[in-house]
Steps between C-alpha positions, in 0.01 A plus 500: 500500500788620722454570870561867434224515240253309716566727796473810279156388380387455861617840608351664194157345561460655843606202709592724794643232728722212376666230710805306391588191702850379419839398633664684207477854642776641277329380185160630621655842557657491154158431348338781701773750407485417129120522504493835681765644268297385202192673636696821571407504869689560821582210737539502877652196673431419866701275730498485878869586508498812283142619482381666176774550237500575129469169319658618174782735600769377734644726768189717557452546879199312644181676604549585871321298768352238266667186637172436682270335239191690611677835458637393159151400380355829620777694321431311178123546530553875524668509156314569178656228279770239475567139593602361840673162523509379862728210601411254773196694620291188577643433849420858608128459416439333835524853642155665489645845421700368201199296386279811503765712324529242222120493446499879484787497249317243286188717497710804413657313209162385371375860493810641330778416260723337763596129507609286793709183458588268787792261457517227764632147528138386561157654458406447865274807514184541706192396305371854459832611349511193278158591364638827361818352353562391142752211523787512250703182442848542355572268213780241503784566254470360146787350301620836369515654848660185646775528241563861606510395865747218434731719291491786753562262790796343322647841412476615863649175634780512239601851608537379859693185404555380141272223367579266211194491275486220245143401409334444160173666416309176551629461854427864576141458375463190723607705801249770414225241461579355841494845663138547394260537790754666728481862611772739394673478836487121495640476149791726597569288811507178299752641249726636778490159671602304191806717430612565859702183546689431175470849346379337179178526301466214256262230380555293813320774695162400349458228762615733775242756396228230517622400848510861613151565370368190676662613826356853478149390421506254790626769739276788394186361341236234485638320192723197522700347218431125497736250345293277274689180413178298471369402161150390414639147453564486875131538574277192465161537331349847441471419128233761425697775674823398326328508160353844573841633600676340204262679261596834660868442555613784273204730558697748709743571220520801274422280201168398657408863550587580138279204397209671677488295818452662841722344768310248719421641843546184704342203669349435837582155636255370757535166662594270784814580696810327370353426157779691319362853458810684622726269303300590189592868545870412498458265206316760293787743549754236396300377200436854370858617576367798691615630844280404791413761760310404813296771668539481876163643595590504871789736430256751348320575823632779719377659818503850346189618318555510124836321505351158414323635191821679394698175527244317290511767231880486493502119481258503206693776321825304547333187362379686190845650445661153513247350256476253338493318832296244694353640824415236761255579783498197725192428715339822395207447735730522804682813381175690478319312777266785600395592148223237478356550849415772743823696517679534833781716363312817418437390140872476414479147357198595290680804360814301430306220337300747295817665375645162402180401313493832313861452392432142393210623288670805342878441471644486149848365578571130423470379859358150547346459845490155661287511814448193718229443762390219731197645677223597260283647777766762575516624142312824422251435218647785295815296451313229315336734252598454135769737389713471809650173379500328163398177667429349843637146536414253774794281605346186642659204677684284247334202331660149527696545176627843606596368843716235332655776290575708809661204679723448192596870489609515863677164497693602191586840659661311793707266285267199503387307194117513494482175300634320810183595694142379469359836404136381456505354851644822641236706316217284643636527854529879467134553417408853616862617525610830351824534305674656800386213725632245249836678501513498880420128508807437279712727718382314813588165340848633412557615860391162631726314257798720581455466875467118500728433206257322273402552137212720389244282327129482437426359847687773683319773301166324560573498872567874494178561307291299748658669801371851414133568419452766230338840541203380297413268791582723793312794345258301284203735540690808387665322207166359385338843526779655292467235233122542490533876463753473216287258300354703212667825613864429413692330223652172623876531482539132408 
């Protein structure tokens, strides 16, 4: 359903007060104008610079003395019908007179055939105003609209300075696919950037579009593109998890949907720090040949009321639009730290966490969520309920055989032949070490060998292992408690 149709249904069903939070003001106004024209109504537009003006006919003089928002709201409330779209009204609501005038206008709309629409960059309204509002989220552009945006942007740029366009349909479709998840303004910016230097638009621009999209998302949102060179072969052990993932490798594809399979929702990886949970997220992306997006939960939070929830909604909508994709939420218990305890942030973490859980339960797009956690006590119990994740795996400290495998992986990665080392002896000495701690022991041995100009051998690695006690010793009580909790509650990853 188009944005115009969704808004028309709201206005028809006596939703007297609608709020649109967006950075795409021009597109929001286009939707409002198309909707109002379709309903056969009049439209007034208010801005602080001009006051009340006709929103459909250009050149009509503004209503006198309506630059003040309180006067504009009173003038609108005195009318019998019509729609008012007010731009950037939220900052003025700190004024008690404007606040009162808005409440009066809302009541007037509810008792008549008038409709009030606020368009702001954030829905930072007072709570009482928010309680009246019906939020309206603008959709992100689909492939058909993205194609129109690209063609229109190229035509405009070509009129200013000619552009050589030489791209096959396959390359063009790849560019459209990589523009998914961007807003209309962002998509236009990316296309302008890729043609601004060489004045060409060809198949080589696919990679530039990907780079531009990565840059925009990192600047403006809570999603981060993560390069995922890791493969599952670079992770020691985790045989049960690897088998589970291998069975679902193609389950995000269109063929799987046609076969009758619903896309898997994701996995929660609990375990000891350094056991390879985060590396698994990267490896899943590489093994499944799907882009990996990391949600930066800290970037979601904002000091303005309502802005944090809006950022979360946008991040989730962008993720769905880019599907099929792997969404990685690292250390989820820290990102929503107040959600499992008595909230100290006015309930923001609980609301944010609730919104995320609802999305995880209800979304239909092929988005595979990989969440990692180290502290089970900080996890809200709702997260562990069936239906949020397909499976909850516990990533334990590696067994002796897996430790030998991890030593071999990291020695081979650094140009050493594992057969030249006594891997069983190293595995025994590293009892209680995580995969990350084994890697750091090898790195420490390499530094020592480089500094004193001697070879890296079994003895030098053993010395590095013995020099650094593992986390399982320094925090034995917490690690033992985590293992005891996971027994019988989680599927062992290995």
